[in-house]
C-alpha positions in Angstrom: -198.7 -8.7 -72.2 -199.9 -8.5 -75.6 -199.8 -5.4 -77.5 -201.2 -6.4 -80.8 -204.1 -7.5 -82.7 -206.6 -6.4 -79.8 -207.3 -3.2 -82.0 -210.7 -3.2 -81.5 -211.5 -4.8 -78.4 -208.6 -1.8 -76.8 -211.5 0.1 -78.7 -214.9 -1.5 -77.0 -213.2 -1.8 -73.4 -211.4 2.1 -73.5 -214.3 3.9 -74.7 -217.1 1.8 -73.5 -219.4 3.7 -70.6 -218.3 0.9 -68.5 -221.4 0.2 -65.6 -220.3 -2.5 -64.4 -222.2 -5.8 -64.9 -222.1 -6.6 -61.2 -222.1 -3.5 -59.6 -225.5 -2.8 -58.3 -227.8 0.0 -59.8 -230.4 2.6 -58.7 -233.1 3.7 -61.4 -234.3 7.0 -61.2 -236.0 7.4 -64.5 -233.7 7.8 -67.0 -230.2 8.4 -64.7 -228.7 4.9 -63.5 -226.5 4.9 -60.7 -223.6 2.8 -59.5 -221.5 3.2 -56.4 -217.9 1.8 -55.8 -215.1 1.7 -53.4 -212.5 3.2 -55.8 -211.6 3.7 -59.6 -209.7 2.7 -61.6 -205.9 3.6 -62.5 -205.0 5.8 -65.8 -202.0 7.0 -66.9 -203.4 9.4 -69.3 -206.4 11.5 -69.8 -207.4 9.4 -73.3 -208.2 7.0 -70.7 -212.1 7.3 -69.1 -212.4 7.0 -66.1 -214.6 3.7 -64.6 -215.6 2.8 -60.9 -213.4 -0.3 -59.1 -215.2 -2.9 -56.9 -218.6 -2.1 -57.1 -220.7 -1.7 -53.8 -224.1 -1.9 -52.7 -226.1 1.2 -52.3 -226.2 0.2 -48.3 -222.7 -0.4 -47.9 -222.1 3.0 -50.2 -224.2 4.7 -47.6 -221.7 3.4 -44.7 -218.2 4.5 -46.0 -216.5 6.6 -48.8 -217.2 5.7 -52.0 -218.0 6.8 -55.9 -221.1 7.4 -57.6 -220.9 7.0 -61.4 -224.1 8.7 -63.4 -225.2 6.9 -66.8 -228.0 8.3 -68.7 -230.3 5.6 -71.1 -227.5 5.7 -73.9 -224.8 4.7 -71.5 -223.2 8.2 -71.4 -221.8 8.8 -68.3 -223.2 11.5 -66.9 -221.3 12.7 -63.6 -218.7 11.3 -61.4 -219.0 11.8 -57.3 -217.3 11.2 -53.9 -219.1 10.6 -50.4 -218.7 9.5 -47.5 -222.1 7.9 -47.2 -224.1 11.0 -47.8 -221.8 13.5 -46.8 -220.0 15.3 -50.2 -216.1 14.7 -49.9 -213.4 15.5 -52.0 -211.6 12.3 -53.5 -209.1 10.9 -51.1 -206.2 8.4 -51.7 -208.3 6.7 -54.1 -208.2 9.2 -56.9 -206.1 8.4 -59.8 -204.2 11.3 -62.1 -207.7 12.9 -63.5 -210.5 12.0 -60.6 -209.8 16.0 -59.2 -212.9 17.1 -57.8 -215.7 16.4 -55.6 -217.7 16.0 -58.7 -217.1 16.0 -61.9 -219.9 16.4 -64.8 -220.3 15.4 -68.7 -221.6 16.7 -71.9 -222.0 16.0 -74.8 -222.4 17.4 -78.5 -221.7 16.3 -81.7 -217.9 16.0 -81.7 -217.4 17.8 -78.4 -217.0 16.2 -75.0 -217.4 18.9 -71.7 -215.9 17.7 -68.1 -216.7 20.1 -65.6 -215.3 20.4 -62.2 -217.6 21.3 -58.8 -216.4 21.3 -55.0 -218.5 19.6 -51.9 -220.0 22.9 -51.5 -221.5 22.5 -55.8 -219.5 25.5 -56.8 -217.4 25.4 -60.2 -214.1 24.8 -59.5 -210.5 25.0 -60.6 -208.4 22.1 -61.3 -204.6 21.4 -62.7 -203.9 25.0 -62.3 -206.6 27.5 -63.5 -208.8 24.8 -65.5 -212.0 25.0 -65.1 -213.5 22.9 -68.1 -211.8 20.0 -69.9 -213.0 20.0 -73.7 -212.5 16.7 -75.4 -212.8 17.0 -79.6 -213.9 13.5 -81.2 -212.6 12.2 -84.4 -215.5 10.9 -87.7 -215.7 7.2 -85.3 -216.5 9.1 -81.8 -213.0 8.2 -80.2 -211.0 11.2 -78.2 -208.3 12.9 -80.6 -207.4 15.8 -78.8 -208.0 17.8 -74.8 -207.7 21.2 -73.9 -208.5 23.6 -70.8 -210.4 26.7 -70.3 -210.7 28.7 -67.3 -214.2 30.4 -65.7 -214.2 33.2 -68.7 -214.0 30.0 -71.5 -210.5 31.3 -72.5 -207.9 28.6 -73.0 -205.1 28.2 -70.7 -201.7 26.1 -70.4 -202.7 23.3 -67.1 -200.1 23.5 -63.8 -197.7 20.3 -66.0 -197.4 22.9 -68.7 -199.7 21.3 -71.1 -201.7 23.3 -73.6 -203.2 20.6 -75.6 -202.9 16.6 -75.8 -203.4 15.4 -79.4 -204.0 11.2 -79.8 -203.4 9.2 -83.3 -204.3 5.4 -83.4 -202.5 3.2 -84.7 -203.8 0.2 -86.9 -201.6 -2.4 -84.2 -204.2 -0.9 -81.5 -201.5 1.0 -80.1 -202.0 4.9 -79.6 -199.6 8.0 -80.3 -200.0 10.6 -77.8 -198.2 13.7 -78.0 -198.5 17.4 -75.6 -198.0 20.8 -76.3 -197.6 24.0 -74.7 -199.2 27.5 -75.9 -195.7 27.8 -78.3 -196.5 24.4 -79.7 -193.2 22.7 -77.9 -193.8 19.2 -76.7 -194.2 18.6 -73.1 -193.7 15.7 -70.5 -196.4 13.8 -69.8 -196.2 15.6 -66.1 -193.6 16.8 -64.0 -190.8 14.1 -62.9 -191.9 12.2 -66.0 -189.8 12.7 -68.9 -191.4 11.2 -72.0 -192.7 13.4 -74.6 -193.9 11.4 -77.6 -195.7 8.4 -76.2 -197.0 5.1 -78.0 -199.4 3.6 -75.6 -200.5 0.1 -75.5 -203.1 -1.5 -73.6 -204.3 -4.7 -72.7 -207.2 -6.5 -73.0 -209.5 -4.9 -70.5 -208.3 -1.6 -71.7 -205.9 -1.0 -69.2 -202.8 0.7 -69.8 -200.1 -1.8 -70.1 -196.8 -0.2 -71.8 -195.8 3.6 -72.3 -193.1 4.4 -74.8 -190.8 7.1 -75.0 -190.3 7.2 -79.2 -189.0 9.7 -81.6 -190.8 10.7 -85.0 -189.8 7.3 -87.1 -191.6 5.2 -83.9 -187.6 4.5 -82.5 -187.2 4.5 -78.7 -185.4 7.5 -77.4 -184.0 7.0 -73.6 -184.2 9.8 -71.5 -181.8 11.5 -69.0 -182.7 9.2 -66.5 -182.1 5.9 -68.9 -185.6 5.4 -69.2 -187.5 4.9 -72.6 -190.2 2.4 -71.5 -192.6 1.9 -68.8 -194.3 -1.3 -68.6 -197.2 -1.6 -66.5 -199.2 -4.4 -64.2 -202.6 -4.1 -63.8 -205.2 -6.8 -62.5 -208.4 -7.4 -63.4 -209.9 -4.5 -61.3 -207.9 -1.8 -63.0 -205.2 -1.9 -60.1 -201.9 -0.9 -60.3 -200.3 -4.0 -59.2 -196.7 -3.1 -60.8 -194.4 -1.0 -62.7 -191.2 -1.6 -64.5 -188.9 0.8 -65.9 -186.9 -0.2 -69.0 -184.1 1.2 -70.9 -183.6 0.7 -75.2 -183.0 -2.9 -74.8 -186.2 -3.7 -72.9 -184.2 -4.0 -69.7 -184.6 -2.7 -66.2 -183.2 0.5 -65.4 -183.8 2.9 -62.7 -185.5 6.0 -63.9 -188.1 8.6 -64.1 -189.5 10.3 -60.9 -189.0 7.9 -58.0 -185.6 6.3 -59.5 -186.4 3.0 -59.1 -186.7 0.2 -61.7 -189.8 -2.2 -60.2 -192.3 -0.9 -57.8 -195.0 -3.0 -56.5 -198.2 -2.6 -54.5 -200.5 -4.9 -52.6 -204.6 -3.8 -52.8 -207.1 -4.8 -50.3 -210.8 -6.0 -51.1 -211.9 -2.4 -51.5 -208.9 -1.9 -53.7 -207.0 0.5 -51.3 -203.1 0.1 -51.5 -201.9 -1.7 -48.8 -198.3 -2.1 -49.5 -195.5 -0.3 -51.7 -192.2 -1.3 -52.1 -189.0 -0.1 -54.7 -186.3 -2.3 -56.3 -183.5 -1.8 -58.5 -182.7 -3.3 -61.4 -181.6 -6.6 -59.7 -184.7 -6.6 -58.0 -183.3 -5.8 -54.7 -185.6 -3.2 -52.6 -184.1 0.2 -52.5 -185.4 3.4 -51.5 -187.2 5.8 -54.0 -186.2 9.5 -54.9 -189.5 10.4 -52.0 -187.7 8.8 -49.3 -189.9 5.1 -49.2 -188.4 1.6 -49.7 -191.4 -0.1 -48.4 -194.9 1.4 -47.1 -198.0 -0.6 -45.3 -201.2 1.4 -45.1 -203.9 0.3 -42.9 -207.6 2.1 -43.1 -210.5 2.7 -40.7 -213.8 1.9 -41.4 -215.2 4.2 -43.6 -211.6 3.9 -46.3 -209.6 6.8 -44.7 -205.9 5.9 -44.0 -205.5 6.0 -40.4 -201.5 4.5 -40.2 -199.0 4.3 -42.5 -195.2 2.8 -41.5 -192.2 2.6 -43.0 -189.8 -0.3 -43.4 -186.1 -1.0 -44.6 -184.4 -3.3 -47.4 -184.8 -6.7 -44.8 -188.6 -5.6 -43.8 -187.9 -4.2 -40.2 -189.2 -0.8 -39.0 -187.3 1.6 -40.4 -187.7 5.8 -40.8 -188.4 7.6 -43.9 -185.3 8.6 -45.3 -186.7 12.2 -46.1 -188.7 13.3 -43.2 -187.0 10.9 -40.3 -189.9 9.6 -39.1 -191.5 5.6 -39.1 -194.8 6.2 -38.6 -197.8 8.4 -39.0 -201.0 8.1 -37.7 -204.4 10.2 -38.6 -207.4 10.3 -36.5 -211.1 11.6 -37.9 -214.4 12.8 -36.1 -217.1 9.3 -35.2 -218.3 9.8 -38.7 -214.8 10.0 -40.6 -215.4 12.6 -42.7 -213.2 15.2 -40.6 -209.5 14.5 -40.3 -208.8 16.0 -36.7 -204.7 15.2 -36.2 -202.0 13.6 -37.9 -199.0 12.6 -35.7 -195.8 11.3 -36.2 -193.8 8.6 -34.2 -190.7 6.8 -33.8 -189.6 3.0 -34.7 -190.1 2.9 -30.7 -193.7 4.2 -30.9 -192.5 7.5 -29.2 -193.5 11.1 -30.7 -191.4 12.6 -33.2 -191.2 15.3 -35.2 -191.0 15.6 -39.1 -187.6 16.4 -39.9 -188.0 18.9 -42.9 -191.5 20.3 -40.9 -190.3 20.4 -37.9 -193.7 20.1 -35.8 -194.8 16.3 -34.3 -198.7 17.5 -34.5 -201.1 19.2 -36.9 -204.4 19.8 -35.3 -207.8 20.5 -37.3 -210.6 22.1 -35.8 -213.9 23.3 -37.0 -216.8 25.8 -36.8 -220.5 25.0 -36.4 -221.3 24.5 -39.9 -218.4 22.1 -40.5 -215.6 24.0 -42.1 -212.5 24.0 -41.2 -211.8 27.0 -39.1 -208.0 26.7 -37.5 -204.9 24.1 -38.3 -202.4 24.3 -35.0 -198.7 22.9 -35.8 -197.7 21.4 -32.1 -194.2 19.9 -30.5 -193.7 16.3 -28.8 -195.0 18.5 -25.7 -198.2 19.3 -26.9 -197.3 23.1 -27.3 -197.6 25.3 -30.7 -194.7 25.3 -32.6 -192.8 27.4 -35.7 -192.7 24.8 -38.6 -189.0 25.0 -40.4 -190.7 25.3 -43.5 -192.7 28.8 -43.7 -192.5 29.7 -39.7 -196.3 29.0 -39.5 -197.6 28.0 -35.7 -201.1 28.3 -36.7 -203.3 29.4 -39.5 -207.1 30.8 -38.7 -209.8 30.6 -41.7 -213.0 33.1 -42.1 -215.2 32.5 -45.0 -217.2 35.1 -46.9 -220.6 34.9 -48.0 -219.6 32.3 -51.1 -217.8 30.0 -48.3 -214.7 31.0 -49.6 -212.0 30.8 -47.2 -209.9 33.7 -45.9 -206.5 32.2 -44.3 -204.7 34.1 -42.1 -201.1 32.8 -40.9 -199.7 33.5 -37.4 -196.4 32.4 -35.5 -196.6 31.0 -31.8 -196.2 34.5 -30.8 -198.7 35.4 -32.2 -197.3 37.6 -34.8 -199.4 37.7 -38.2 -197.3 36.5 -40.8 -197.1 36.9 -45.0 -198.8 34.4 -47.2 
């Protein structure tokens, strides 16, 4: 990949409002609506969220999709997620920063504000207690810092321990990113990813291509796992098709959270991940720290996950290393809006129980208003079973006037449990 001589191309691509010229749009006075099945991969909140795989409005009304709304200045006003006309929280298609059903953007001088809303239209919190993301812009109009506000307008630390992001643009087209807590200590990218002072490099399309963990002089620093670089390959649609973990000598190194050297993914025409595999420094398949060597995923007509199965190094059916099941099956209602059950199966395609949680099936029930009202945990023979991890056999949800649920938990003898 080429990481220099693209400074202005990078600026134009990563910070443009990105209304895909091939997407279909619907005009309403000064607003323009674009429909996408998924969003581009991002690793940093520096990158603006962009739609990937455009849909016609007709297609969008029959499946899960994102709606991007722009004003006549081509400024992004909102991003929201729906199944047809039903508001939903983003599913497996989300990236790290599409965090709620709807995100609204406002612009004022050198400030950009992002607010988050749930599928009921109420303001909601994300990444812990964050109600707003506040970006500041430099004199050229580019993002140079990000901090977070709670519902009272007070600055807060997010759930990754980050109080503020700061960015500096270098002449070679790369960007320095640093994150600090509220005591001004440097913070890692996120839990399990121990890179601190980052040099970010982007490909000609503006997608992240290389992240390097560096010191104040720009020298590579290996973290405790031996990793100092994460090289990322995306396709033209912004889908994350491969990552390579590298050491200071630019050699493959098992490291960071998954503790693998290579990860490879494939996608279908809607941009949904259909397979994932992990490899070591010698490009041999291995299981990650998360218990997966290879996985294959299938989707229903709405774009919901309906099946995921796991395989070993040779491609034969195998168990999830940690949870000891081969396949999970998810069932949805006839409109694809509500999950009705999740079940685990072994290699022989027979019911089995999740080894850590101790149940075979999760069953979901809804009230007359379509709100989740009960979650039950069942054994292989369909009877209530107490979870191994928290003792719950079922949970009942009640709603106050603001539709905020009050949840009560019970064991299989109907004894109420503490939260």
